[in-house]
N, C-alpha and C positions, 0 to 999 in steps of 0.2 A: 891351442886350443882345439885344432884340429884332431890333434891326438886323443886328448879327453873325450871329444864327441863320437871318436871312433870305437874309443874302449867302452864308453856306455851305451853303444848302439847294439840293440839286441838282433841275435841270429834270425833268420828267417824261421826255422823250426820254431821256435821260441814264440816269436811272432804269431805263426800258424796256429800252433797248438793251445794259445791262451786265448786269442780270437775265436778258435772254434769252439773251446770250454765254453766260453762266454755266450757266443750265439745258441749253444746247446740248451745252456740252463736258462736262457730268455725263452725260448722255444717252448721248454716243460714248463715255465711258470706261466706263460699266455695261453698254455692250448686249454685248459679247463675254461677259460673266459670266451676264448673264441670259439669253443665248443657248444657252448651252451648258450652262446650267441645265435648260432646256427641253427639249434634246436629250437629255440624260441618263436624263430618265422618259418616253422614249419607245419604241417598237420601232426596228430598223435601218431597216425601209421609211419610217417617219414622219421618223427622225432626221435622214435624207439625202435628204427629198423637195424636187424644185425647189419646190414650192409653200409659201411660207412659212405660210400657212394650215394647211394638212397638217401641219407640224412643230408647230405649236401646238396645234391641235385633236386631233391625233393618231386618223385615224379605223382606221387599221389596229391599231394598240394598242387602240382602244374595242371593235373586231370580236373582238377575243380575251377580251373579257369584263376587261379592264384597266382602271378609269378612276373619276372620281369625279362623285358628284351633285351636285346644287345644293345639298344642305344638308351634305355632304362640304366643299364651297368656301366656303360662310359660316361653318360653326363652326370651319373651319382657319384662316382668315383672321382669326377673332376671337379663337383661341386664341393667334395668332401677334402679333397686336396687343398683348393684354395681358401677354404674356410680354415682349414689348420693353418696353413701358411700365413693367412691375412691375422688371425689370432697371433701369433708368435711376431710378424714383424709391425704390425699398425697399431694393435690394441695396446699393448704397453705405451706407444707414445700418446695417445690420445687420453688415456686414462692420467699419465703424469701431465699432460697439457690442460685438462679441464678438471681436475680433482684440486679442491681448496685448500691452499695451504696448512701443513699439519694434519689432513684428512686423506692422507694417500691409500689407507688400508680401504677405509670406507669407500673411496672412489674404486678403488679395485673390486671390492665385493659388488657394487653397483654395475660397473662395467660388465663382469662374468654374467651377471642376472641378464643383462639387457643383451649380451652376445648369445647366451644360451636361447633365451625366447627368440630372438630373429634366426638363429640357425633352426628352430625347431619349425617356425612358419615357413623359412624358404625350402628346408629339405621336404618337409612332410605336407606342407599346405601347397606352396607354388609350384613346385616341382612338377607334380603328379598333374597339376592343371595344364601345364606346358607341353609335358610328354605325352598326355592322352591321344591330344590331334595329332601330334608327329607320328605316333606308332600307327595310327589308324592309315594315315597317309602312306607310310611306308610298306605298307602290306606283310609279307612275308617276314620281311627285315624288322617289324615290328610286333612280331608274334613271341609270346613267351618261351623263353628257352631255360630258365632259372626258376624252381618253384619255389614261391615266398608268399607268407601271409601277416598281415599285423593283427587280425582279428584274437591274437590273445592277449598282446598288450590294451585292446580295447575293450577287451571282457574285462582284463585286471585293473586299469585305472576309469573305467567308466562303470560296468555294471558290480564290479566289487568293490567300488570305491576306494581303492588303493591312496588315491590321494588324500585322503585321512589320516591313515598312516603314515604319508610322508610328510605331511604337516605338523605330527604329533612327533617326529623325529626330528623336523626343524627348530620345535620349541624347544625339547629335550637338550638337543646339541647348540644351539645356541644360548642357553642359559649356563651350561656346563662350561663353553670356551669363553664366555661374558665374566663367569663369577672366577674360573680358574685364571685366566689372565690378569685380572683385575687384582686380586689377592696376590698371585703369584710375582706379579713385577714389583709391588710395594714391598712384599717380604723378601723375595731374592735379592732387590736392592740392598736392604737394609742388612741382610745376612752377608752381603758381599763386602758391604765398606763397615761391617764390626770388626772389630780387633779380638773380640773376645772368644774364648774356646768354647763358651756355651752355644755359641754359633754352628761349630761342629756337631756338638752331640744333638742338639736340635734337629739338625740333618741326618745325622745317623737313627735316630727315634722315627723321623718322617719316613725314612726308607723302609726301616722294619715294619711300618702300617702298611705302608705300599706293598709289601709283600706279601701280606696276607691274603689268602684265599677269598675272592668276591663272595662265596657263598658266608662265609663266616660274618662278615660285616653285613650282609642281608640278613641273616639268620639275627645278629643283635637288634638291627632295626624294624624287622617286621613286625614284631609284638607292639611296637610304639605305636606303629602307624596305623595297625587295626585298630588299637583301642584310643586314638588319637583323641575321639569325639569325648569319650567320656574322661580322658585326663585333661583335657581344655573346657569341661564344662562348666569347672568354679570360676573359670573369666569370663567365658562367653554365654553359659547359659545354655539355653536350647537353640542358639546360632552356632553352635560349637562347630568347626569343621573338622572334617574327617581326611587325612590325608592320604590314606590307602587308597591307590586308583588313581591319583593324581599324579600330573608331569613333575609339580613341584619336588615330590617325594622322591621322585627318581632322579632329578636335579640334585638335591640335596645328596643323596649318596655317592652318584657318580663324581661330584666335588671333592668329598672326601676321600672317596679312592684316588681320584687323579691329583690332588693339592700336591701332597708331597713330591711327586716325579715332577710337577711344574716349577716349583719353588728350588729345587735341585737344580734342574737343567736352567732356569732362569741365573740364577745364582751364579753358575758356569759361564753366561753371557757377560752377566756385569762385571767379573773380574777382569774378563777381557778389554775392559774398556777402563783406560788409565784414569786414576783418581786426580790427576793433575785437572782434567775436564771440570770435575766438582769443585776443586778449590778455585780454578778461575772463573767460575759463574757465581763463587761466592764472594769473589774479590770485586765483581760486576755489581753485587749489590742482589743478588738472587738471593732467597730462602733455599733451605734444603730442598722444599717441595719443588720449587721453582726452578731449580738447578736440575732435579731429576725431571720433570714435565719438558722444559724447554730445551735441556741441552743433552741429557744421557735419552732419553728415548726417542728423539730424532735417528740416533746412532743405532739403537735397540732393534728397530724395526725387522731385520732378517732374524733376528733369535725370537722374537715374538711371533711372527708369523710361523717358526719352525714350530715353538712349542705350542701354537694355536691349532698347528695342524694335528698333532699328538693328542691334543684335548678333543679335536673333532672327532676323530677315528675312534676315541674312546666312547663318546654318546654316542655316534652314528653306528656304530657296528655291534654295541652292547646286546648282548640276549639274556643273560640270568637275572640282573637287576631289572628289566623292563618287564620279562615274561612274569616275575614275580610279586612286581609293587603297581603294575599297571592293570587295568579292567580291559575288557574287549573294545570300551569303546574310546578309550585312550592310548590304545596299543602302539606301538611303533613299526616301522617297517620290516625289522630282522624277525622278531616273534610272530609277526603277522605271516610272514612266510613260511615260517614252520607250520603255521594253523594248516596251510594246504595240504601238509601231509596227515592222514587220519586212516581208520580201517575203513573207510566208505570211499576215498581217493579213487578218482578215476583216472586214465591217462590224460584227458583233457586236463583236468585239475592241476597235473603233474607239471604239463607245458605251461600252464598259466604261472605255475609258481616259478619255474625256469625264467620267463618272462619278468617277472617281478623282480628276481635276482639279477638279471641284467640292468632294468631299469637303476636298480641303486646303485650300481655300479658308477652310471654316468657322470653324478656330480663328483664324484672321487676323481674321476679323470680330469674334468673340468678343472676342479680345485688345484689340482697338481700342478697341472700344465699353465696354469694361469701364474700361478705364484712359483713356479720353479727357478728362479733365479733367485728371489728370496731364500726359497728353502734350503738350496744350493751354498749360498754364501753364509746361511746360519748355520747349516751344521759344518762347515768350515770353521767357524769363526768358534763353535761351542766344542770342536775337535781340541783345539789348540791349548785348552787349559780348563781345569775342571777341580 
């Protein structure tokens, strides 16, 4: 046993080079996000300064009286550390304990939303109230040393009403995820348990449809959505609705784009579940749907969450479909950020666009961190057989 372990042990040079390569690419991947996060809390002069240290330290921002003291930085990092630690250690247990039986996913969603709201209130509401008198008492130690301002986030979410775009994105994303997973689980289960060759060819056709460029699908849907009021007039008369500019039109298009991938992925997960579970449930008196709901789905949650994450990313990050099919009132976040850049864009508008871009990454990080265990186990299960 010891000989085998020694033979399988990697050399120091191999371990060092592989770890160094991994760290290098993590830095390369994380650098753009970290850099725009720094830019978003600086004045326009500092954000676009040629000297990188001016961007980091923010001398012009500091000169205006906006900055953090050493105490602010230390306590802020401490609160951040304990918030992340609590999320990984205590939050999963609380969600598992208080979630009703069979509603663990809903419990996770509610738990994540409550956690995010509590973090925002503590970090941006309570902490500044505590630090302000402490900085005043400490004298020179309480003086700002690092330029930082939140005025761009206030302008984006308050003056520019970016929260409307956020709510529109949540509506579109929730519709895409709900419909995709509902149809995908039923279709994936049926195709996984089907012994017919027709199931394989249906999946091949679905993948071909999924491979089509989004512009092709939008071009096919767009005339029908624009003329939907005239098309539906024989049925609804003068009350016939128009689909163009409505979130439901975007949901329909994104679901049609995403559904083949969802079905294929969920089918792979269902194939990893032994058919003996279905047979045992049927022997115990369950119908096919009862066996699916009570026996198979509880085992399938990691796969459903993993597939739901991909569906979420499709609806959340889409630009082409939402920009073409939605009007300005119902626009989602990604096209709204692109709207900041035009011929009359100022440096202040550009920094506000950066602040908006940083804002939309926060839900993604929270989602991945909360569901990390289910995502890892789902990806591992899906990679075994497909």
